[in-house]
C-alpha positions as CSV (number, residue, x, y, z in Angstrom):
1,X,19.7,20.3,9.7
2,X,21.8,17.3,10.7
3,X,21.7,13.8,9.3
4,X,22.9,10.3,10.3
5,X,23.2,7.2,8.1
6,X,23.1,3.5,8.7
7,X,23.7,0.7,6.2
8,X,20.9,-1.6,5.1
9,X,20.9,-4.8,3.0
10,X,19.9,-2.9,-0.2
11,X,21.8,-0.7,-2.5
12,X,20.6,2.5,-0.9
13,X,21.4,3.6,2.7
14,X,18.9,4.8,5.2
15,X,19.2,8.5,5.9
16,X,17.5,10.2,8.9
17,X,17.1,13.9,8.7
18,X,16.3,15.9,11.8
19,X,14.6,19.2,11.1
20,X,13.7,22.1,13.3
21,X,10.1,20.8,14.1
22,X,8.2,23.1,11.7
23,X,4.5,22.4,11.0
24,X,3.5,21.3,7.6
25,X,6.5,19.0,7.1
26,X,6.3,16.8,4.0
27,X,7.3,13.2,4.7
28,X,8.5,11.0,1.8
29,X,9.6,7.3,2.0
30,X,12.0,5.9,-0.5
31,X,12.4,2.1,-0.7
32,X,15.9,0.6,-0.7
33,X,16.7,-1.4,-3.9
34,X,17.8,-5.0,-3.8
35,X,16.0,-5.9,-0.6
36,X,14.1,-9.2,-1.3
37,X,10.4,-9.3,-0.4
38,X,10.4,-5.8,0.9
39,X,6.8,-5.3,0.0
40,X,4.1,-8.1,-0.1
41,X,0.6,-7.7,-1.5
42,X,-2.5,-9.6,-0.7
43,X,-6.2,-9.2,-1.6
44,X,-9.2,-9.2,0.7
45,X,-12.5,-10.7,-0.4
46,X,-15.3,-8.4,-1.6
47,X,-18.1,-7.4,0.6
48,X,-20.7,-9.8,-0.9
49,X,-22.4,-12.6,0.9
50,X,-20.9,-15.2,-1.5
51,X,-17.3,-14.2,-0.7
52,X,-17.5,-14.6,3.0
53,X,-14.7,-16.8,4.4
54,X,-13.0,-17.1,0.9
55,X,-9.6,-16.2,-0.4
56,X,-9.4,-12.8,-1.9
57,X,-8.8,-12.3,-5.7
58,X,-7.6,-9.2,-7.5
59,X,-11.0,-8.1,-8.9
60,X,-14.6,-8.6,-8.3
61,X,-17.6,-7.5,-10.3
62,X,-21.4,-8.0,-10.2
63,X,-24.4,-6.8,-12.1
64,X,-28.1,-6.9,-11.2
65,X,-31.1,-6.0,-13.3
66,X,-32.8,-2.6,-12.8
67,X,-36.5,-2.5,-11.9
68,X,-38.9,-3.0,-14.9
69,X,-36.1,-4.5,-17.0
70,X,-34.7,-1.0,-17.8
71,X,-31.1,-2.2,-17.9
72,X,-28.4,-3.4,-15.4
73,X,-26.5,-1.8,-12.6
74,X,-22.9,-2.9,-12.3
75,X,-20.2,-2.6,-9.7
76,X,-16.5,-3.6,-9.6
77,X,-14.0,-3.5,-6.7
78,X,-10.5,-4.5,-5.7
79,X,-9.3,-4.7,-2.1
80,X,-5.5,-4.8,-2.1
81,X,-3.4,-4.7,1.0
82,X,0.3,-3.8,0.6
83,X,2.6,-4.4,3.5
84,X,6.2,-3.4,4.0
85,X,8.0,-6.4,5.7
86,X,11.1,-4.4,6.6
87,X,10.0,-0.8,7.5
88,X,13.5,0.2,8.6
89,X,14.8,-0.4,5.1
90,X,12.8,2.6,3.9
91,X,14.4,6.0,3.6
92,X,12.3,8.7,5.4
93,X,12.7,12.2,4.0
94,X,11.0,15.2,5.6
95,X,10.8,18.5,3.7
């Protein structure tokens, strides 16, 4: 197994390991430390009619009455989207 390295902006360095192409290889990504805004998060709106064309918020919940007033049914959801703005700053490790 050979490896190469390349400096990034963060504290860690990016290491690329080249294996022998075996099946069932485990891939791990390690983020570099000290890279500003490496990950950003945003929220999508819920799938309700009243949230169409609105800004997403972290949590949504709704309740509605059950037939014959036997209680209420509730639902809650969150729709986060996490993006890596600098994918080359991550360290990829295949085991």
